[in-house]
N, C-alpha and C positions, 0 to 999 in steps of 0.2 A: 433317504427318509428324512422328513423335516419335523422337528419338535421344538418346543419352547423350553428355555433353560433360564432359571433365576440365579443371580449371582450378587452377593453382598459385597459392596466396596467398603472395607473396614476403615479407610481413611475418611470418607465422607458420611458413612452410615446409610448410604442410599442403596436400595436393592434394584438392580437393573434386570430387564427381561430381554433375552436374546432369542432370535430365530436361528436354530441350529440345523444345518443340513449335512448329512453324512454322505461321503462319496469314496470311491476307490482311486487311490493315487497309482497310476500305471507305472510311473517312473520309480517310485520308492516301493511299489508293490506292498502297500499297507493302507488300511482304512484311515481316512482323514475327516475332519469336521470343519465346516465354515460357519462362523457365527456373525449375525448382523443385529445391531442394537435396534429394537423396535419400541421399547417403552420402559418406564420405571414405575416403582410403587410409591404412592404418596405416603410419607412417614407417619402422618396423622390418621388419615382415613383408610389407608391400605388399598386405595383404588389405583387402577392403571392410568398412567399419564403418558400419552404418546410423545415420542421424541423425534427430533429432526436428524437422527444419526446418519441416515443414508445420504451419501454425497456431501456430508458436512465439510470434509477437508477440501473437496473439489470446489465447493462454493466459496469457502474462505480464500482459496488461492485466487479464484476469479475476482473476488472483491478486494484483494489486498492492494491493488493499484489505486483504488478509489477511497479506501478507508484508512484514516491516519493511524499509525501505530501508537499503542499506549506509551505513556511516559510523561516527563515534565513538559508543561506547555511552553513552547519556545516564545521568546520575546518578539512581539510584533511592533513595538515602538520603543523609543529611548525613554527610560524612566528610572527614577530612584524610589525604592520601596523599603518599608520596614520589613526586616527579615529574621532578626535574631530569635524572637519567640516562636515564630512559625517554623523556623529551622529546628528548634528543640522539639516541637511537636512532630515534625517529619521523622526525626530520629527515633523518638519514642514509638511512633506508629510502626516503623520497620522492626524495632527491637521486640515489641510485643506481638507482632504478627497481625496487628489491626488492619493495616493496609492490604496485606495479602488476603486476609479473610474477607474483608469488604469487597475486594476485587473479584473474589471467587463467587460471592453471593449476589453482588450488585454490579455486574460488569459494565453496565452503561452509566450508572449514577454514583459510583463509589467516590469519585473526586468531588462531586457536589456535596455528598454526605460529609466527607472530611472537611471541606471548606466551611460548611455550616457549623460543624463541631468546633473548629478552630475559633470561629466567630463567637460562639457561646462561651468558650473558655476565656478569651481575651477581652471581650466586650460584654461582661457579665450583667451589666445593668441595662443593656440595649435590647429592644425588640428585634426580631428577625427581619422586620421590614427595613431596618437600618443597615442591612448587610452591604448595600451599595457603597456607603461611605467607607466601610472597612476594606472593601475590595479595591478601592482607588488608592489606598495608602499601604496595603500589605501584600506581600507575595504569599500565595496560598495555592493548594493543589489544583483547584479548578481554573484559576488564573483569570476569571472574568466575573462580572456581576451576576448575581442570582436574584432577579426581581421577586417581589412578594408573591406574585401569581405563580411563578415558576417554583418557588420553595413550597407553596401549598400543593402544587401538583406532585412534587417530589415526595412530600409527606404521605399523600394519598396512594402513591405507587409502591410504598413499602409493603410487600406481601408477607403473610404469615410464614410461608414456606421459606422465603429467603431469610427472614429473621431467625427462624429456628435453625437453619443451616449455619448461620453466624454463631449462634449460641453453642452449637455442637462443636464447631471448629475452635472457638475460644476456650470452651471447657476442656478440650483435649490438650490444650497447652498448659493447663494447670497440673500441678503435681498430683498423681493419683493417691499418694499417701496422706495428703493434707485434708483437714476438716473444712467443711464449707459452712460459713455462718449464714443463717437464714432469718430474715425479719421483714417487716412491712412498715410502710408509712402512709399517711393520707395526704392527698392533694386537693385543696378546696376548689370548687367550680360552681358557678351559678348558671351554667348553660342549660337551656331547656331541651337541647337537641341531642345531648350525649346520653346514651341509653344506660350507662352504668353509674351515672351520678345519682347517689342516694344519700339520705341523711344518715350519718353515723357519727360515733364519737371518736375524736382524734386522741393522740397520746396525752393531751392535756385535759381530756374529759369534756371537751366542747362539742356540742351537737351541731354539725354543719353539713351542708350538701357537699359531697366529696366523692372522689374515687380513691381506691387503695392501690398501692404499688408494692409488690413483693420483690425483694432482691436477694441474690445468692452471691456470696463473696468467698474467695479463697483465703483461708486462715493464714497461710504463710506468704502468699503472694500479695495479699491485701488488695486484690483486684476483683471487680465484679465481672460476671460472665453470663448472668441469666437474670431476667426480670419478667414479671407478669402483671398485667393490669387486672384489677378486681373491682367489682361493684362496691360502693362505699359502705354498704350496710353488712358486709360479710365479716364476721369475727375471725381473728387470727386462727383459732383452733379448727375452723372449717376448711382452711386452705391446704392442709397437709396432704389430703387424699389426692387432690389434683396435682400437687407438686410431685408426689410419688409417681403418678401416671406419666407426667411430662418428662421426668428424668428418665423413666424407662424408655420412652420414645426417643430421647436423645442418645440412647445407647452408650451412656458413660459406663466405664468398666468398674470402678470402685466409687462408692458414694458414702461419705461420712458427714453427718449434719450436726450443727450446733444451733440450738434454739432456746428461746427463753420460755418461761413457764406458761405463757399465753397459748402455746402450741401443744401443751400436754393434755392428753385424754387417753382413755383406755383404747378407743378405736384407733387413734393415731399410732400409739405404741405397737399395737397388733399389726397395723398396716406396714410399719417400718420393719418389724420382724419378718413379716410375710415376704418382703422383697429382699431380705438379707442385708439391709442397710445398717451401717454402724451409726450410732447417734449419741449425743450428749444433750440433755434437756433439763431446764430448771423445773422444779416441782414445788408445790405449795407445802408449807409446814403443817397445814391443816389435814393432810392425808393421814390415815390411820397408821400406816406402816412407818411414816416419818415420826409421828408423835410417839409411837412405841419405842423407837430407837432413842429419841431424846430422853424419854423417861428411863430407859435402861441405862444410859450413860450417866444421867444425873449430874452431880457436881464434878464427877471425874472428867467431864468434857473440858473443863476449864483448868486442867492441870498442864504442866509444862511439856509433858511427853506428847501432847496433842498440838502444841503450838508450832506455827511456821512463821519465821521472821520475815520471809519473802513477802507475804501478804498481810502480816500482822493479825492473823486469825487463828482460832483453834479448829482443828479438823479431825474427822474420823470417818472410817468406811466399813461397810459390811456387805457381804453377798446375800442377796435375797432371791426368792423364787417369784417370777412373774407368771401370773395365771393367763397363759396365752389362749386365745380363742380365734378360730378361723371359720367363717361361714362358708359352706361348700354347696352352692345352689344346684350344681350338677348331680350331687348325691342327696340333697335335701337334708343335710345334717350339719352339725357344728363340731369341728375338730378341736379338742381341748388338750392342753398339756402344760408343762412348766418350762420356763426359759430362765436362764441365769441372768441376773441383773446386779449391778453394783450401785449401792446407795451411798452417796457422799454427803456428809453432814458438816456444817460450818457454824462457828459462833464468833461474832464480831462484837466486842464490847462497845465500840463507837456506834454501831448500828443499834445495839440495845438501847442506848440513850436516845437516839433519834426515834426509834419505834415507840418508846415511852412518851416522848413529846407529841408525836403525831397521833397516837392513840388517845391521849388525854384531850387533845384539841378536838378529836372526833367525838368523844363522849360529851364534851361541852356543846358541840353542835347538835347532837341527838337530843340532849335534854332541852335545849332551847327550842327545837322544833316541837317537842312534846308539850312544852309549856305554852307555846303560842298556838298550838293546834294546827300548824302548817306542816302537815306530814308529807313526806316524800315517799312514793311507792317503793323505790329501791332500798329504802331504809327500814321498812316495816319489820323485817326479820330481826334486825339489830335492836329496834325499839324493845321488842319482846325479850330479846336475849340479855341485854345489859341493863334494863330498867324494869322496875315494878311500879305499876300505876294503880293507885287506890282512888276510887271515886266515892265520896261520902256526901250526904245532903248538907251536913253542917260545915265541914272543912273544905268541901269541894275536891278538886283534883290534887292529890299528893303524889309526888314522884320521888322514888328512892332508888339508889343504884343497887344492882345485883352484884354484890361484892365477890361472890363465889365465881361467877362467870368472868369478872374482870381479873381475878387472880389467875384463873385458868389461861386466859389470853396472855397474861404477863409472862408465863412460863416460856412462851415462844419468842419473846423479844430477843433480837440479836441473832436469831438462827435463820439459816437458809440452806437449801438442799439441792443437789443435782443427781440425775439418774443417767446411767450409761450401760450399754450392753458390750462395751469395749474397753473403756479406760478404767483401770483398777486403782491407780494412785490418786488420792484426793487433791494433792498439790498440782499434779499434771492436769487433772480435770478442771480445776479452777483456772489454771493458766489458759487452757483451751477456751473455756467459757468466756473469759474476759476479752478474747479476740473479737467478740461481737461488737466491740467498740468501733471496729472498722466500718461496720454497717451504719452505726449511729452517726459517725463522722461523714459517711457518704450521703446520708439523708440531709445533713446540713449543707453539703455542697450542692445537692440536687435542688433544694428549695431556695437557697440564697444565691449562690454564684451562678447557677444555670437558669435563674428566672422561672422556676417551675412551681412556685408556691400557688399560683393560680393558673389554670389551663386557659390559654388564649386562643383556642380553636373551637370551631362550631360543628365539626363532624367527627364521627368515630374513627373513620379512616385517617383523617388528618391528625387526630390525637395519637393514634398508633404510630404514625410516622415521626411526629415530633418527639414522642417519648423515646423512640429508637435512636434518633440523632442525639438527644439529650443523654441517653445511656452511653453512647459511644464517647461523648465528651467526658462522662463520669469516669471512664476507664483511664483516660489521660490524667485527669485531676487526681485520681486515687494513686496513680504511680508517682506523680510529682510530690504529693504530700508524704507518701511513704519514704521517698528518697530524702526529703527535707528532714523528717524525723530521724532517719538513720544517720544523717550527717549533722544533726543538731543545728540546722539552718534556721529554725524558728526563733532562735535567740537573736538573729540579725534581721530576718526578713519575714514578712507575711507572705502568703502564697501569691497575692496580687503584686506585692512589692518585688518578689523574685521575677515574675513574668514581666513587670515593667522595666526591671533592670536590663533584661535581655531584649525587650521589644524595641529599644532605641537603636539597636544595631541595624544599619541600612545595607542595601545591596544596590549595585548599579547594573541595569539591564540595557543592552543594545542589540538590535536584530543582527543575527549572524555571528555574534561574539559570545564568548563564555561569560557567565554571570560573575560579577566581581563583588564579593562581600566587603563591607566596610571594616573600619578598625575595631578590634576586639581587645578590651582591657583585660589585665591580669585577673581581676576579680570576676569578670564575666566568663573568662576561660575556666576559672575555678568552679563556677556554677554549673557549666556544662559537664565538667568532670564529676561533680557531686551527683549529677543526674545520670551518671554512667553512660554518657554518649560522647562521641568524638567532637571536640571543640570546633567551632565554625572555621577558625583560621586555618585548621589543618586540612580542610577540604575546599579548595578554592573554586571549584566548579561543580554544579549538579547537572549541567547540560550534557 
């Protein structure tokens, strides 16, 4: 009898479909089963995807005599190349599993992806079209030039399935117990052919045509392992629903998210509870339950018992009940209940002074706009809230401040709040929340060092591929910066300075002979050790 059997591979997260045939084993006198792979399930759509499982090993054996085995590209000519920095990247790629995961997801193109990533890291101000010059002077995984047309074809060949598989593999290398910092940034683009380019406001409040990029970072590892491209006009708060859905597709075992207050909404909190995810999120002090806690604590908040010298702030916590709601379309009702939540409140005296200065400058701006008659639609509510306008035939327009409203706002100066369904201690919560800095620093790398402030591609498929290669580069850079901070290397080097210090090390290549690295100085050896990789001198040959 022949039946179909589904089996989930826990290592890759892929469900395979086998054709199972039962038969009687005359020798062992017992029933046996023979299975043949016939298809797999698409992790996003759930559709069947046929495979070439039948005869695969036989075909590979037949082709082994004509297809070159994977591995370092052997030297085909005598040459001397720069090798010190690319050797460092080779070692990091092996250590973090980047090479193995790329090879599993992009078996034909993984060396090209690595070489382009190396180029973006080491030649941060150059366009990809200048790769040929880099290839002539450096030893790199692909070992040959990648002309501009070929790199464009590579970008367009990066499929969503392969990209998601890479995210899945990299995510499983992160510690299950760590929190993941989630945030987004904007990338400006003036292309008329990219579908997701929309006018939106960046972090500086500027309205520009842009796309948005969301990143997920490991709090302890300091490494990124997921990103998603978004239309430029989508606000942060709208992205959580899709994030939750995609994390579910990636089949991660434990999910702990850290987010700023731009991602807070009742729907998002309910969605995170629904998936049983742990989270820590910033919240506005304008929320009623936050203001109630501030009022309850009063002046006691600024007493020594609430002070933490580690962060120079006053803090307090309480348990609150979250009014959970879940819409159930299949039953046509809404499930309601209470969920336990921890509210962490903080007061920073320095922030209070800054808030006072910013708010006063804002009041001056509002009054000036009222006086001139040049109103801004986004300020209409604050005009009415903080000022009283009198119109008289004799005196004309007279504007007076609403002192009561301004006093009420002043009570919140210096305060900020966090919300979590997992972290009970306010100091631990603040420590976790500040790990979001790794994302902010990553955005700096993404836009400045990796030449991604402006998109220089004209098609959506090309943009997807370039973003993916850029993301691979970001993993390497994040690791290097993390090790530099850990070993206090920023006191002596910039990130570029460290790479330049190693980049001058050469290697001599001759056909048929082992690769010969050049001289390595003691300070260069110390840099390799600080990066937690084997120094180049200790490994005389990679062939």
